[in-house]
N, C-alpha and C positions, 0 to 999 in steps of 0.2 A: 850854517855856521859862517860867520863873517871873519874878515881879517882882524878886526878889532878884538874879537873874542879870543882868537888864537894868540894874538900878541899880548893880551892881558894875562895869559897863562903864567908867564914869568912873574908878573906882579902878584898874582894870586899866590904863587909859591912863596914869594918873599913875605907877603902879608901873613901867611900861615906860620912861617918861622918867627915873625915878630910877635904874633899872638901867643905862640908857645913860650917865647922868652918872657913875655909879660905875665903869663900864667905861673911860670916858675918863680918869678920875682914876687908875685902876690903870695904864693904858697910859702916862700921863705920869710916874708914879712909876718904872716900868720904864725909860723913856727917860732920866729924870734919873739913875738909878743907873748906866746905861751911860755917860752923858756926863760925870758928875763924875769918874770915873776914880780917881785916887789920893787917898789920905787922908794927913794929916800929923799927927804927934804928937811930943811932947817928953818925953823921959825923962831920968833921972839915972843916970849910969853911967860906966864907964871909957872914955875916948876911945882912938883908935888910938895916940896919943902917950903913953898911960899916965896921963894926968891924969884926975881925977874932975870931972865937970861935967854940964851939960845937953847932951843929944844930940838932934838933930832927926832923926826917922825918917819916911820917906816911902815909900809903896807902895800897891799895889792890893789891897784886901781880898777875895781870891777866895772864901774860905769864906762870908763874910757876903753877898757878891754872889750867889753860887749859891743860898744859902738863901732870900734875899729874892725873887729872880727865880722860883724854883720855887714859892714860896708865892703870889706874885702871879699867876703863870700859872694855877695851880690855881683861885684865886679868880676870875679872868677866865673860865675855862671853866665854873665853876658859875654865874656871872652869865649867860653866853651860853645855857646850858641853861634857866635860869629864864625868860629873855626869850623863848625859843622857845615854852615852854609857855604863857606869857601871850599871845603873839601868836596861838597856836592858839585860845585861849579867846575873844579879841576877834574873830577871824575867824568863829567859830561864832556869836557874838552878831550880828555884821553879816549873816551868811548868813540867820539866823532873821528879822531885821528885813526883809531883802530878799524873803523868802518870804511875807510878809504880803500877802494879796490886797487888803485894804481900803486904798485910797490915802490916805484921810484919816488912818487910824490909823497907817500907815507914816510919814506926814509928822509926826504928833504925836510918835511915838517918836523919829524922827530929830532933831527939834528939841529935845526934852526930854532924851533920853539921850545921843545922839551929840554934839550941839552944846552941851549943858548950859545951855539957856535956862530962864528962870523960866516959870511958867505964864502970866503976863501977856505975856511975849515970844512964847511959843508961840501964844497966841490972836491976837496981832497979826500973826504970820507966816501963820497959817491964813486970817485975814481973814473976810469975811462977817459973820455974826452970832455968831461964836465968842467966847466969854468964857473967862476963865481957869478958872472953875469948870466950864464945860461941857467944856472940853478935858480937865481933870483927871478928871472923872467918866467921860467917854468912855474914857479910858485905863484907869481902874480897872475899869470894866465889861468891857473887853476882856480884862484879865488874869484876871478871875474866870472867864471862859469857858475859858481855857486850862488 
């Protein structure tokens, strides 16, 4: 496991949140399409009594509804597939972190990578004589060994 993969963990989490937001938005658009039902338009033409004037037309746009719902379902499926891949990657990173035998290093990685704390906050959580620089150097030396 490289430093890049560990640092990407935060981006993976944000991307998962973004995908879930997009999926909710897609579902709400599908629901809105179903609930809105009919559309109304006004055209000029000959009325039933033979006079020319504005005519109000109302109906359900089946073709447009089917096209949009098919497109949105396909988009939702693509998002779900992408979310699944990202979740697998985050699980791999978390499994790697849990497999680290050095407790101090595991805590540093959890605070810095998983919790997204600054080096000062990591040092504060570690306690003892730990400083931000000592935690950072400990982390970098560990990654050089890998």
